[in-house]
C-alpha positions, 0 to 999 in steps of 0.5 A, spaced: 127 504 734 130 507 728 133 501 724 138 505 721 142 505 727 141 498 728 144 497 720 150 501 723 151 497 729 151 491 724 155 494 719 160 496 725 160 488 727 161 485 720 167 490 719 170 490 726 172 497 725 168 504 726 172 507 720 171 501 715 163 501 717 164 509 716 167 508 709 161 503 707 156 507 709 158 513 706 159 517 713 164 520 717 167 515 723 164 521 728 157 520 725 158 512 726 160 513 733 154 518 734 149 513 731 152 507 736 151 512 742 144 513 740 142 506 740 146 504 746 142 510 750 136 507 747 138 500 749 140 502 756 147 498 755 154 499 752 154 495 745 161 495 743 168 495 746 175 497 743 180 491 742 186 495 740 184 499 733 178 494 732 171 494 736 167 488 738 161 487 741 160 487 748 155 481 751 149 485 750 151 487 743 152 480 742 145 478 745 142 483 740 146 481 734 141 476 731 135 480 733 138 486 730 139 482 723 131 480 724 129 487 725 133 490 719 130 484 714 123 485 717 123 492 715 126 491 708 120 486 707 115 491 709 118 496 704 118 491 699 111 489 700 108 496 700 112 497 693 109 490 690 102 493 692 103 499 688 107 503 692 112 508 689 118 507 693 125 504 692 125 496 694 131 492 695 134 486 692 139 482 696 143 477 691 149 473 691 154 471 686 160 467 685 166 470 682 165 469 675 158 471 675 160 478 678 163 480 672 160 475 667 152 474 668 150 479 673 152 486 670 148 485 664 142 482 668 142 488 673 142 493 667 136 489 664 132 489 671 133 497 672 129 498 666 123 495 669 125 497 677 128 504 676 128 505 684 131 498 685 137 498 691 141 492 690 145 488 695 150 484 692 154 478 696 160 475 693 162 468 695 162 461 693 156 457 691 157 453 697 157 459 701 151 462 698 146 456 697 144 456 705 144 464 705 138 463 699 135 457 703 135 461 709 132 467 706 138 472 707 138 472 700 133 473 695 137 470 689 144 468 687 147 466 681 151 459 683 153 453 680 148 448 681 149 443 686 149 435 685 143 434 690 136 436 690 134 443 691 129 444 697 122 445 695 122 452 698 127 454 693 127 455 685 132 454 680 133 457 673 139 454 669 143 460 665 149 456 662 151 449 661 159 450 661 163 444 658 170 442 661 176 444 657 183 443 658 187 449 659 195 449 657 200 454 655 200 456 648 207 453 647 205 446 649 204 441 643 198 437 645 197 430 641 194 426 647 190 431 652 190 425 657 197 424 657 198 432 658 194 432 664 198 426 667 205 428 665 204 436 667 204 439 673 196 440 675 193 446 677 187 444 681 180 447 681 179 446 689 175 440 690 171 443 696 167 447 691 162 444 687 165 446 680 172 443 683 168 436 684 166 436 677 173 436 675 175 431 680 169 426 677 172 427 670 179 425 673 176 419 676 172 417 671 178 417 666 183 414 671 187 420 670 193 420 676 195 428 676 201 431 680 197 437 683 202 443 683 197 448 687 189 447 688 185 454 688 178 456 687 179 462 683 178 460 676 181 467 673 187 466 677 188 458 675 188 461 668 193 466 669 198 460 672 197 456 666 198 462 662 205 463 665 207 456 664 206 453 671 202 447 669 195 445 666 188 445 668 181 443 667 176 448 668 169 449 666 168 454 660 166 460 664 162 466 661 166 472 659 170 476 661 176 472 661 183 475 664 186 479 658 192 477 654 193 470 656 198 465 653 193 459 653 190 454 649 183 451 650 182 444 648 175 441 649 174 435 652 169 432 647 169 425 651 167 428 657 159 428 659 161 433 665 158 440 665 158 445 670 151 448 670 150 455 672 144 458 674 139 462 679 137 459 685 131 464 688 127 463 695 120 462 693 117 466 699 121 472 698 117 478 700 120 481 694 118 476 689 115 481 684 122 484 683 125 476 684 121 474 678 123 481 674 131 479 675 129 472 673 126 474 667 132 479 666 137 473 666 133 469 661 136 473 655 143 471 658 143 464 656 
C-alpha cells in the first residue's frame, strides 16, 4: 500500500475538503480525488462521503483512520532510522511551537539545524503548550518549544530550558505609573488566559499579592493583548517574551521586580524518537538562542 495515498486521505479528513487538501499537498483537486479513488479500490470500500461542500469519512474511513496515522508515522520512522545509519535521504522532523516561539526562537533554530541536516524536512504544528505537551508525550511530535509545565515531566521526555521570562506590567504609553499595584487594580485588566500555563503564572502573581482586578477581556494571544494595551483598552501582566513584538506599540513595560514568578520556555522532546539524531541536532541548534 502506497503511504502517499494514506497521507492524502488523512489530509482530506483533517481539512474536511478536497480543495484545501489539494492546496496543502501542492496538487489539483482532481489529482487528490484520483488518489482517494485508488486507495478506495485497494481497500475495497468507500472511505469518503460528501456533506454539502465538505467531505467526511464513511464508517470504513473512520475505522481505518487511526491505523492510517500509525502506518504513516511508521514509514517516516523507517526513513529516519535509515538516515541515522548512514543513508543520505531526507529525514522528517516533527516539531510543535507556541505562537511566540513560531516567530521568536523557531526560525533561528531551523536555520541552524539546516546547516547540519541540509535535507531535513520539517513539519511544524502550531498550538498552545497545553495542546502540544501530550503530542510529544505520545510520540506524535518529536519535540516542541513550549512553556514548562508546573508538574514533573514524564521520564519518557526530556526538557531543555531556552529562556526565563519575568513578568512585566504593560500599560499605555500615556499612563503615569507611580504604584504598579494600584494601576493593576484600578484599570481595566486584559488577562492572559487562565486555562493556559502562562496565564496560570500571572494568576498566581495576582493571588500572591492579593490583587483584585476588573477583567475586561481574557485571551491567549500575547501579541493581541499587547496591541489592546497599546490602543488604551486596559493594562496587562505578561511574560517578557522573546522578540519580535508587534511593531509601533504605544506601551510601556514595567518590570514587576518583587515578583518571583517567571515563565520558563524550552524544548520538550521525546526520548524514544527514531529521529533522535536529528532531535539532538535541534537541541544543539536551540542552545545558541538562550
